[in-house]
C-alpha positions in Angstrom: -142.7 -69.4 -41.2 -139.4 -71.1 -42.1 -137.4 -68.7 -40.1 -139.6 -69.1 -37.0 -139.3 -72.9 -37.3 -135.5 -72.7 -37.5 -135.3 -70.5 -34.5 -137.6 -72.8 -32.5 -135.4 -75.8 -33.4 -132.3 -73.9 -32.4 -133.7 -73.0 -29.0 -134.9 -76.6 -28.5 -131.4 -77.9 -29.2 -129.8 -75.8 -26.5 -129.7 -76.7 -22.8 -132.4 -75.1 -20.7 -131.9 -71.8 -19.0 -129.8 -72.0 -15.9 -131.6 -71.5 -12.6 -130.4 -70.9 -9.0 -127.8 -68.8 -7.2 -125.4 -68.9 -10.2 -127.6 -66.4 -11.9 -126.8 -62.9 -10.7 -126.1 -59.4 -12.0 -123.2 -57.2 -10.9 -125.1 -54.1 -9.6 -127.3 -56.3 -7.4 -124.4 -58.5 -6.2 -122.4 -55.5 -5.3 -125.1 -54.5 -2.7 -124.9 -57.9 -1.0 -122.4 -59.1 1.6 -123.1 -62.8 2.1 -120.2 -63.6 -0.2 -117.7 -61.9 2.1 -116.3 -64.2 4.8 -114.2 -62.6 7.5 -111.8 -65.0 9.3 -112.1 -64.8 13.1 -109.3 -64.8 15.6 -110.0 -68.5 16.2 -109.8 -69.2 12.5 -106.5 -67.4 12.2 -105.2 -69.3 15.2 -105.9 -72.6 13.6 -104.3 -71.5 10.3 -101.2 -70.3 12.1 -100.9 -73.5 14.1 -101.1 -75.6 10.9 -98.8 -73.3 8.9 -96.0 -72.7 11.4 -94.3 -76.2 11.5 -94.5 -76.5 7.7 -93.0 -73.1 7.1 -90.3 -73.5 9.7 -89.3 -76.9 8.1 -89.4 -75.2 4.7 -91.7 -78.0 3.5 -92.3 -78.4 -0.2 -95.5 -76.3 -0.6 -96.6 -78.2 -3.6 -96.8 -81.4 -1.6 -99.0 -80.1 1.2 -102.2 -82.1 1.5 -105.4 -81.6 3.6 -104.0 -84.1 6.1 -100.9 -82.0 6.5 -102.9 -78.9 7.2 -105.5 -79.8 9.9 -108.2 -77.1 10.6 -110.6 -78.9 13.0 -113.1 -76.0 13.4 -112.4 -74.0 10.3 -112.7 -76.9 7.9 -116.5 -77.1 8.0 -116.7 -73.4 7.3 -114.4 -73.9 4.3 -116.6 -76.7 3.1 -119.6 -74.4 3.1 -117.6 -71.8 1.2 -116.5 -74.4 -1.3 -120.1 -75.4 -1.9 -121.0 -71.7 -2.5 -118.3 -71.6 -5.2 -119.0 -74.9 -6.9 -122.8 -75.2 -6.6 -123.8 -71.6 -5.7 -123.0 -68.1 -6.9 -119.5 -69.2 -8.2 -117.2 -67.1 -6.0 -116.5 -66.0 -2.5 -114.1 -63.5 -0.7 -112.2 -64.4 2.4 -110.6 -61.6 4.5 -108.3 -61.4 7.4 -105.1 -63.4 6.6 -102.2 -61.4 8.2 -100.0 -61.3 5.1 -98.5 -58.0 6.3 -96.6 -59.8 9.0 -96.0 -63.1 7.2 -93.0 -63.9 5.0 -93.7 -64.9 1.4 -93.1 -68.6 2.4 -95.4 -68.3 5.4 -98.2 -66.7 3.3 -97.7 -69.3 0.5 -97.8 -72.2 2.9 -101.0 -70.9 4.6 -102.6 -70.1 1.3 -101.8 -73.6 -0.2 -102.8 -75.3 3.0 -106.2 -73.6 3.0 -106.6 -74.4 -0.7 -106.0 -78.1 0.1 -109.4 -78.0 1.8 -111.1 -76.9 -1.4 -109.6 -79.6 -3.7 -106.5 -81.0 -5.3 -104.0 -78.6 -6.9 -103.6 -78.7 -10.7 -100.6 -77.3 -12.5 -100.9 -73.9 -14.3 -98.4 -74.5 -17.1 -96.1 -77.1 -18.7 -93.5 -76.6 -16.0 -95.9 -78.1 -13.5 -96.3 -75.0 -11.3 -99.2 -75.2 -8.9 -98.6 -71.9 -7.2 -97.6 -68.8 -9.2 -97.1 -65.1 -8.7 -99.2 -62.4 -10.6 -96.3 -60.0 -11.2 -95.1 -57.8 -14.1 -92.0 -59.5 -15.6 -91.8 -57.0 -18.4 -93.3 -59.4 -20.9 -95.7 -58.6 -23.7 -98.5 -61.1 -24.3 -99.3 -59.7 -27.7 -95.8 -60.1 -29.1 -94.5 -63.1 -27.1 -96.5 -66.2 -27.9 -95.4 -67.9 -24.7 -96.2 -65.0 -22.3 -99.1 -65.2 -19.9 -101.1 -62.0 -19.2 -100.5 -62.3 -15.5 -96.7 -61.9 -16.2 -97.4 -58.5 -17.8 -98.9 -55.1 -16.9 -101.6 -55.5 -19.5 -105.2 -55.4 -18.6 -106.6 -58.9 -18.0 -109.9 -59.4 -19.8 -112.8 -61.5 -18.5 -111.8 -65.2 -18.7 -112.0 -68.6 -17.0 -109.3 -71.0 -16.2 -109.1 -74.7 -16.9 -110.0 -76.0 -13.4 -113.0 -76.1 -11.1 -111.8 -73.5 -8.6 -109.3 -70.6 -8.9 -107.9 -69.0 -5.8 -106.1 -65.7 -5.5 -104.3 -64.2 -2.5 -103.5 -60.5 -2.4 -100.1 -59.9 -0.8 -99.8 -56.2 -1.5 -102.2 -53.5 -2.7 -101.3 -52.2 -6.1 -100.1 -48.6 -6.4 -102.7 -48.1 -9.1 -105.2 -50.3 -10.8 -105.3 -53.9 -9.7 -109.1 -54.0 -9.3 -110.8 -57.3 -9.9 -114.1 -57.7 -11.7 -116.4 -60.8 -11.9 -119.3 -61.7 -14.1 -121.5 -64.8 -14.1 -121.0 -66.9 -17.2 -124.3 -68.6 -16.4 -126.1 -65.3 -16.6 -124.4 -64.5 -19.9 -125.6 -67.9 -21.2 -129.2 -67.1 -20.2 -129.1 -63.7 -21.7 -127.7 -65.0 -25.0 -130.2 -67.8 -25.0 -133.0 -65.3 -24.6 -131.7 -62.6 -27.0 -129.6 -64.3 -29.7 -129.7 -68.1 -29.6 -128.3 -68.1 -33.1 -125.0 -66.7 -31.8 -125.0 -69.0 -28.8 -125.2 -72.3 -30.7 -121.7 -72.0 -32.2 -120.2 -71.6 -28.8 -120.9 -75.2 -28.1 -118.7 -76.2 -31.0 -114.9 -76.6 -30.6 -112.9 -73.4 -31.1 -109.1 -73.1 -31.6 -107.5 -72.0 -28.3 -103.8 -71.1 -28.2 -101.5 -73.3 -26.1 -99.1 -70.3 -25.5 -96.1 -72.1 -26.6 -96.7 -75.2 -24.4 -97.1 -77.7 -27.2 -97.0 -81.4 -26.5 -94.9 -83.5 -28.9 -96.8 -84.1 -32.2 -99.6 -81.6 -31.4 -100.5 -78.3 -32.9 -99.9 -74.9 -31.2 -103.5 -74.8 -30.3 -106.2 -77.2 -29.0 -109.9 -77.2 -29.8 -112.5 -76.8 -27.1 -116.0 -75.2 -26.9 -116.8 -72.2 -24.7 -119.9 -73.8 -23.3 -120.3 -77.5 -22.6 -123.4 -79.4 -21.4 -122.6 -82.6 -19.5 -124.8 -84.7 -17.2 -127.3 -82.0 -16.8 -124.7 -79.3 -15.9 -123.5 -76.3 -17.9 -119.9 -75.3 -17.7 -117.9 -72.5 -19.4 -114.3 -72.1 -20.5 -113.5 -68.8 -22.1 -110.2 -67.2 -22.9 -110.7 -64.6 -25.6 -107.1 -63.6 -25.9 -106.0 -67.2 -26.5 -108.9 -67.8 -29.0 -107.8 -64.7 -30.9 -104.1 -65.5 -30.9 -104.9 -69.1 -32.1 -106.9 -67.6 -34.9 -103.9 -65.4 -36.0 -101.7 -68.5 -35.9 -104.1 -70.4 -38.2 -104.2 -67.5 -40.7 -100.4 -67.6 -40.8 
């Protein structure tokens, strides 16, 4: 009786199950195609027209705004895709950018310009970088407390980043590996809530998360943040297992 009562109170204290398009399972999603958006010749023409003067002038990519990158007919399509990402399934795939004939600057300019229609860029590190390269720099994230996994050849585990939308542009196909995998954090929440709510409750409490050497003055080498957060009727997730584990090792030492 006491155990059942505790379980009921635990369930009642958690946010309700998530409903809607954010709930999906990989095998089912892999059979669907509505999340794939192929850019048309007209779309690419608009992108090229907006990108060309900026790239030719070697404009500061980090300063490109939506106003600098007009896409009269493509913009409404991008707005719909953005809504799919933020309020729908949580991801989308766009295909067709001619990166094989663009220089790195041209591709980066087009990529950042398109991104400006999805929101305002946020820096990825203490250096203020808003556009980075996923490239093996010979680093070791396990041994180097300042290394990021995307700077190594190590396998990247499931994680989220500290922003509303993350964009990736593939410039070259990897010789081997390089496959990307997605999972719905909202589906994970629902499954945990149904199966093991006792394990879910602690995930709403702050956990030590490693700053990877980017420590503000007077602060600890980690910050505390929960994996799941419920705010104004909306559930969000922030999960970086590698950084939680490395922060735990720091605390023990």
